[in-house]
C-alpha positions as CSV (number, residue, x, y, z in Angstrom):
1,X,2.4,-13.4,-10.7
2,X,2.7,-14.3,-7.0
3,X,0.6,-17.4,-7.1
4,X,3.1,-19.7,-5.4
5,X,3.5,-17.3,-2.5
6,X,-0.3,-16.9,-1.8
7,X,-0.9,-17.3,2.0
8,X,2.8,-17.6,2.6
9,X,4.4,-15.4,5.3
10,X,6.6,-12.4,4.3
11,X,8.4,-10.0,6.6
12,X,9.1,-6.5,5.4
13,X,11.2,-4.2,7.5
14,X,10.8,-0.4,7.3
15,X,7.2,-0.9,6.2
16,X,5.7,2.3,7.6
17,X,6.4,4.6,4.6
18,X,8.1,4.9,1.2
19,X,9.5,1.8,-0.5
20,X,8.7,-0.5,2.4
21,X,5.0,0.5,2.5
22,X,4.8,0.1,-1.3
23,X,6.3,-3.4,-1.1
24,X,4.0,-4.4,1.7
25,X,1.0,-3.2,-0.3
26,X,2.0,-5.0,-3.5
27,X,2.6,-8.3,-1.6
28,X,-0.7,-8.1,0.2
29,X,-2.5,-7.4,-3.0
30,X,-0.8,-10.5,-4.4
31,X,-2.1,-12.7,-1.6
32,X,0.8,-12.9,0.9
33,X,0.5,-12.5,4.6
34,X,2.9,-9.7,5.3
35,X,4.3,-8.7,8.7
36,X,5.2,-5.1,8.4
37,X,8.0,-3.9,10.8
38,X,8.6,-0.4,11.9
39,X,9.0,1.8,15.0
40,X,6.1,3.9,13.8
41,X,3.7,1.0,13.8
42,X,0.6,3.2,13.7
43,X,1.5,4.1,10.1
44,X,1.4,0.4,9.2
45,X,-1.9,0.0,11.0
46,X,-3.3,2.8,8.8
47,X,-2.0,1.0,5.6
48,X,-3.4,-2.3,6.9
49,X,-6.9,-0.8,7.3
50,X,-6.8,0.4,3.7
51,X,-5.9,-3.2,2.6
52,X,-8.6,-5.0,4.6
53,X,-10.3,-6.2,1.5
54,X,-7.2,-7.3,-0.3
55,X,-6.3,-10.8,-1.2
56,X,-3.7,-11.1,1.5
57,X,-3.2,-9.4,4.9
58,X,-0.9,-6.8,6.4
59,X,0.0,-7.4,10.1
60,X,1.7,-4.5,11.9
61,X,4.5,-5.3,14.3
62,X,6.4,-2.6,16.3
63,X,10.1,-3.2,16.4
64,X,13.4,-1.3,16.2
65,X,15.6,-3.4,13.8
66,X,18.7,-2.2,15.6
67,X,17.6,-4.0,18.8
68,X,18.3,-7.7,18.5
69,X,15.7,-8.5,21.2
70,X,13.0,-6.8,19.0
71,X,14.0,-9.0,16.1
72,X,13.9,-12.2,18.2
73,X,10.5,-11.2,19.5
74,X,9.3,-10.6,15.9
75,X,10.4,-14.1,14.8
76,X,8.9,-15.7,17.9
77,X,5.6,-13.9,17.1
78,X,5.6,-15.0,13.5
79,X,6.5,-18.6,14.4
80,X,3.8,-19.0,17.1
81,X,1.0,-16.9,15.6
82,X,1.4,-17.3,11.8
83,X,3.8,-20.0,10.7
84,X,7.2,-20.2,9.0
85,X,8.5,-17.2,7.1
86,X,9.0,-17.8,3.3
87,X,10.1,-14.2,2.2
88,X,12.2,-11.7,4.0
89,X,12.7,-8.2,2.6
90,X,15.3,-6.1,4.4
91,X,14.2,-2.6,3.4
92,X,14.8,-0.5,6.6
93,X,17.6,2.0,6.0
94,X,18.7,5.4,7.1
95,X,21.2,8.1,6.3
96,X,22.5,10.9,8.6
97,X,23.8,14.4,7.9
98,X,27.5,14.2,8.7
99,X,30.8,13.6,7.0
100,X,33.9,11.3,7.4
101,X,36.7,13.9,7.8
102,X,35.0,15.5,10.9
103,X,32.1,13.3,11.5
104,X,29.8,12.2,14.3
105,X,30.6,8.7,15.5
106,X,27.1,8.1,16.9
107,X,25.6,8.9,13.4
108,X,28.1,6.6,11.7
109,X,27.1,3.9,14.2
110,X,23.4,4.5,13.5
111,X,23.8,4.0,9.8
112,X,25.9,0.8,10.1
113,X,23.6,-0.7,12.8
114,X,20.4,0.0,10.7
115,X,21.7,-0.6,7.2
116,X,24.2,-3.5,7.7
117,X,23.9,-5.3,11.1
118,X,20.1,-5.3,11.3
119,X,19.7,-7.1,8.0
120,X,22.3,-9.6,9.1
121,X,20.3,-10.4,12.2
122,X,16.9,-10.6,10.4
123,X,18.5,-12.7,7.7
124,X,20.1,-15.1,10.2
125,X,16.8,-15.7,11.9
126,X,14.9,-16.2,8.6
127,X,17.5,-18.7,7.4
128,X,17.1,-20.7,10.5
129,X,13.4,-21.0,10.0
130,X,13.7,-21.7,6.2
131,X,16.3,-24.5,6.8
132,X,14.2,-26.1,9.6
133,X,11.2,-26.3,7.4
134,X,13.1,-27.0,4.1
135,X,11.6,-23.8,2.5
136,X,12.6,-22.7,-0.9
137,X,12.6,-19.1,0.4
138,X,13.6,-15.7,-0.9
139,X,15.6,-13.0,0.9
140,X,15.8,-9.6,-0.7
141,X,18.0,-6.7,0.5
142,X,17.2,-3.1,-0.6
143,X,20.6,-1.6,-1.4
144,X,21.1,1.5,-3.7
145,X,22.9,2.6,-6.8
146,X,25.2,4.1,-4.3
147,X,26.2,0.5,-3.5
148,X,27.7,0.4,-7.0
149,X,29.4,3.8,-7.1
150,X,30.1,6.7,-4.7
151,X,28.4,9.9,-6.0
152,X,29.7,13.4,-5.2
153,X,26.9,14.3,-2.9
154,X,27.8,16.2,0.3
155,X,27.4,14.5,3.7
156,X,26.4,11.1,2.6
157,X,29.4,9.8,4.5
158,X,28.8,6.2,5.7
159,X,25.7,5.6,3.6
160,X,27.4,4.4,0.4
161,X,29.7,2.1,2.4
162,X,26.7,0.5,4.1
163,X,25.1,-0.1,0.7
164,X,28.3,-1.6,-0.8
165,X,28.3,-3.9,2.3
166,X,24.8,-5.1,1.5
167,X,25.8,-6.2,-2.0
168,X,28.9,-8.0,-0.5
169,X,26.7,-9.7,2.0
170,X,24.3,-10.8,-0.7
171,X,27.2,-12.5,-2.6
172,X,28.5,-14.0,0.6
173,X,25.1,-15.5,1.4
174,X,24.8,-16.9,-2.1
175,X,28.1,-18.7,-1.7
176,X,27.2,-20.0,1.7
177,X,23.9,-21.4,0.3
178,X,25.8,-23.0,-2.6
179,X,28.3,-24.7,-0.3
180,X,25.5,-26.0,2.0
181,X,23.1,-26.9,-0.9
182,X,20.4,-24.7,0.6
183,X,17.5,-23.9,-1.7
184,X,17.2,-20.2,-0.6
185,X,17.5,-17.4,-3.1
186,X,19.1,-14.1,-2.2
187,X,18.8,-10.9,-4.2
188,X,19.7,-7.2,-3.9
189,X,17.6,-4.4,-5.4
190,X,19.5,-1.2,-6.0
191,X,17.3,1.8,-6.7
192,X,18.4,5.2,-7.9
193,X,17.0,8.4,-6.5
194,X,13.5,7.7,-5.2
195,X,10.8,10.0,-4.0
196,X,10.6,8.9,-0.4
197,X,10.7,10.3,3.1
198,X,14.5,9.7,3.5
199,X,15.1,12.7,1.3
200,X,13.3,15.0,3.7
201,X,15.8,14.1,6.5
202,X,18.4,16.1,4.6
203,X,16.1,19.1,4.1
204,X,18.4,21.2,6.3
205,X,21.4,20.4,4.2
206,X,21.1,22.9,1.4
207,X,23.6,21.3,-1.0
208,X,22.1,17.8,-0.6
209,X,18.6,19.0,-1.0
210,X,19.4,21.0,-4.1
211,X,21.1,18.0,-5.8
212,X,18.3,15.6,-4.9
213,X,15.5,18.1,-5.9
214,X,17.1,18.6,-9.3
215,X,17.3,14.8,-10.1
216,X,14.6,12.8,-11.7
217,X,13.2,10.2,-9.3
218,X,11.6,6.8,-9.1
219,X,8.4,6.2,-7.3
220,X,8.3,3.8,-4.4
221,X,6.0,1.6,-6.5
222,X,8.6,1.2,-9.2
223,X,10.9,-0.5,-6.6
224,X,8.0,-2.6,-5.3
225,X,7.4,-3.8,-8.9
226,X,10.9,-5.1,-9.0
227,X,10.2,-7.2,-5.8
228,X,7.2,-8.7,-7.5
229,X,9.2,-9.5,-10.6
230,X,11.9,-11.3,-8.5
231,X,9.3,-13.3,-6.6
232,X,7.4,-14.2,-9.8
233,X,10.4,-15.9,-11.4
234,X,10.8,-19.7,-11.2
235,X,12.8,-20.9,-8.3
236,X,15.6,-22.1,-10.6
237,X,16.3,-18.4,-11.5
238,X,18.8,-16.7,-9.2
239,X,18.5,-12.9,-9.7
240,X,21.4,-11.4,-7.8
241,X,21.1,-7.7,-8.3
242,X,18.7,-5.4,-10.1
243,X,19.8,-1.7,-10.5
244,X,16.8,0.6,-11.2
245,X,17.4,4.2,-12.2
246,X,15.0,6.9,-13.2
247,X,15.2,7.9,-16.8
248,X,17.6,10.8,-17.2
249,X,19.5,10.4,-13.9
250,X,22.7,12.4,-14.6
251,X,25.1,10.8,-12.1
């Protein structure tokens, strides 16, 4: 399914666990050279070791996506050591336990810097490379069903806004590419509740934890399968947004 991407370079942010780790694994098994980005790079190194006999390769790279200098260092490393990037998957994302009516500004800023500004920086750098090398590349943003509607879940505060923004940025990019006649595809994947580490960050928030625990959930691999599907389609196909929900999700 990923034949045309074999030995091509993919960058996956937030690849140390959950959806990012599942995406990195699927792409490596499909033959891509994946640069996995995270602050907890030792977790990516563990995954890389498990994939040492796979068709492709997972290369760990330590970076904080909210620091532009880290992103620039990442792209310099990829350019000089590996080659031009063909696929970028902006998966890194966070939420914080606060609210809007009496919230913590620093937590709002963390969410926006990680979920919105960081993908803008990585995307800009990837586009520069793809344009320079005339690459028919693919950019994929991981959004959320909460980028389509705001659920009544306590203390999600800035998170839905950040995911709505990702979908708006995807459409903005599509229009820019169209105006410039650039052969790069851009897509958003919007998963519903998924059994990942991000849920544990709200374990001290009883209301949130109870709501999430009661919901059916996707597996990280389900979201990774959607990435494989997008990449497996002919380049003439522009998939803009895929919403994936667990069967029986009540919201």
